Each structure stands twice: as C-alpha cells, then as structure tokens.
C-alpha positions as CSV (number, residue, x, y, z in Angstrom):
1,M,106.8,121.7,35.5
2,K,107.4,124.7,37.9
3,K,104.3,123.7,39.9
4,G,105.7,120.1,40.4
5,I,109.1,121.5,41.6
6,G,107.2,123.8,43.9
7,I,105.3,121.0,45.5
8,I,108.5,118.9,45.9
9,L,110.3,121.9,47.4
10,S,107.4,122.5,49.8
11,F,107.4,118.8,50.9
12,V,111.2,118.9,51.4
13,S,110.8,122.2,53.5
14,L,108.1,120.6,55.6
15,S,110.2,117.4,56.1
16,V,113.3,119.5,57.2
17,A,111.1,121.6,59.5
18,A,109.7,118.5,61.1
19,Q,113.2,117.2,61.7
20,N,114.1,120.4,63.5
21,K,111.3,120.1,66.1
22,P,112.3,119.3,69.6
23,R,111.8,115.7,70.7
24,I,112.1,114.3,74.2
25,N,115.6,113.0,74.9
26,H,115.4,111.9,78.5
27,I,113.8,112.3,81.9
28,A,116.0,112.3,85.0
29,Q,115.0,111.3,88.5
30,Y,117.3,112.0,91.4
31,V,117.1,109.0,93.8
32,V,118.4,108.0,97.2
33,D,119.2,104.4,96.6
34,L,120.2,103.5,93.0
35,K,120.0,99.8,93.5
36,V,116.5,99.9,95.0
37,S,115.3,102.3,92.3
38,T,116.9,100.3,89.5
39,Q,115.2,97.1,90.6
40,F,111.9,99.0,91.0
41,Y,111.9,100.3,87.4
42,Q,113.1,96.9,86.0
43,K,110.7,94.6,88.0
44,V,107.7,96.8,88.7
45,I,107.5,99.0,85.6
46,G,109.2,96.5,83.3
47,L,111.8,98.9,81.7
48,D,114.9,97.6,80.1
49,T,118.3,99.1,80.9
50,I,120.5,100.6,78.2
51,P,124.2,101.4,78.3
52,E,125.1,104.6,80.1
53,P,128.3,106.4,79.3
54,F,129.5,107.4,82.8
55,H,130.2,104.0,84.3
56,D,130.5,105.7,87.7
57,G,128.0,103.6,89.7
58,R,125.7,106.6,90.1
59,H,123.5,106.2,87.0
60,T,121.1,103.7,85.5
61,W,119.6,104.4,82.1
62,F,116.4,102.8,80.8
63,S,114.9,102.8,77.4
64,L,111.5,104.5,76.9
65,G,111.3,103.3,73.3
66,S,111.8,105.7,70.5
67,P,110.9,108.9,72.4
68,G,113.8,108.8,74.8
69,H,115.3,107.5,78.1
70,L,114.7,107.6,81.8
71,H,117.9,108.2,83.8
72,I,117.9,107.6,87.5
73,I,120.8,109.2,89.3
74,S,122.0,108.5,92.9
75,G,122.9,111.2,95.3
76,A,119.7,112.6,96.7
77,K,120.1,113.1,100.4
78,E,116.5,112.3,101.4
79,K,113.1,111.6,100.0
80,T,111.0,114.7,99.4
81,P,107.3,115.0,98.9
82,H,106.1,115.1,95.3
83,D,102.8,116.3,94.0
84,K,100.7,113.8,92.0
85,N,100.2,116.4,89.3
86,A,103.9,116.0,88.4
87,H,104.2,112.3,87.4
88,L,105.6,109.9,84.9
89,C,103.0,108.0,82.8
90,F,103.4,104.7,81.1
91,S,100.7,102.9,79.0
92,V,100.3,99.2,79.2
93,P,98.2,96.7,77.2
94,S,96.4,95.4,80.3
95,I,95.7,97.4,83.5
96,N,94.6,94.2,85.2
97,D,97.9,92.4,84.4
98,F,99.8,95.4,85.7
99,I,97.7,95.5,88.9
100,A,98.7,91.8,89.5
101,N,102.3,92.8,89.1
102,L,101.9,95.6,91.6
103,K,100.3,93.2,94.1
104,K,103.1,90.7,93.6
105,H,105.6,93.4,94.6
106,N,103.4,94.7,97.5
107,I,103.0,98.1,95.8
108,E,99.9,100.1,96.9
109,F,98.1,102.0,94.2
110,E,95.2,104.4,94.0
111,N,92.9,106.3,91.7
112,W,93.3,110.0,90.9
113,A,91.1,110.9,93.9
114,G,93.4,108.9,96.2
115,E,91.0,105.9,96.9
116,K,93.2,102.9,97.6
117,N,93.2,99.9,95.3
118,T,90.9,101.7,92.8
119,V,91.2,102.5,89.2
120,T,90.1,105.8,87.6
121,N,87.8,105.4,84.5
122,R,88.4,108.6,82.5
123,V,85.6,110.0,80.4
124,D,87.3,108.8,77.3
125,G,87.3,105.2,78.5
126,V,91.0,105.0,79.5
127,K,91.7,103.3,82.8
128,Q,94.4,104.7,85.0
129,L,96.0,104.2,88.4
130,Y,98.7,105.9,90.4
131,F,101.5,104.8,92.8
132,R,104.8,106.0,94.0
133,D,108.3,104.8,93.3
134,P,110.8,104.2,96.1
135,D,111.7,108.0,96.3
136,G,108.1,109.1,96.3
137,Y,107.8,110.1,92.6
138,W,104.3,109.6,91.3
139,I,103.8,107.2,88.4
140,E,100.6,106.8,86.4
141,I,99.8,103.6,84.5
142,N,97.0,103.6,82.0
143,D,95.7,101.5,79.1
144,D,95.6,104.2,76.5
145,K,96.3,102.9,73.0
C-alpha cells in the first residue's frame, strides 16, 4: 500500500514540476508600419489575428497555436539590419505550396547560404528557406513534421 501511494505521489510531483516549467508566451517584433506588417503576417505567413488588450492602434497580435503569440508593435523609427541567425521559424505542410504563395506576393527567398530562389535540404531531410519581413526580420519556413 505504501509503495502505491509513493508512486502516486511521485507522479503528482512530476506533474506539478512539469506545470512549473517555463513556456513561451509571446515573441514581439518592433515594426515601422503596422498595417504593412499586419498584412504581411496574415497574407504571406498565414497567421490569424487574436484580440489584443491595448486597443491603441499600435499592436497586432497573432496566434502561434498553443505555444504562444506573435505581437507586432508599431513605433520603430527605421528599419535596421538583422542577422539571419536570429530568425522566426514556421513549419508548413508543403514547402512548394508556400513557395507559390511567396511568388504570388513577390517575396524573394533564399537558402541558408544566400542562393536566391533555392531551398536548403538539411542532412535530416527537412527542407527550409529564408526571407525577410517588411522590417528586415528573417523568417525561416521549413517542412519539419
């Protein structure tokens, strides 16, 4: 009987510990033109907006599914260069369908090495490409499952 209670208490302790682990809440991007960036993340990336609490015309919030949100916030004075190593990454079911959407919106893309209109084939079989949002933030799209 004591062994059974010990196992149950261990399971409850592990469950409580797992609940106390940090989880991503949101990512914030500071943008120059909120309208342009909002349309980009809706139409090119395909994100859905969610209610934002400020209602000040300076924020758009997007759902990233259960992990968290993407917040874009207007007020940046100018576009600044961003390194490709610091990027947002989204996985899609079909890299080819996503490329068609990029072309529809006249968005140039490249592989990791910077070769235009080329996809990187990682050693694990995942295909990936990179492009910039209207403020120059790098975005990776891959077909990881």
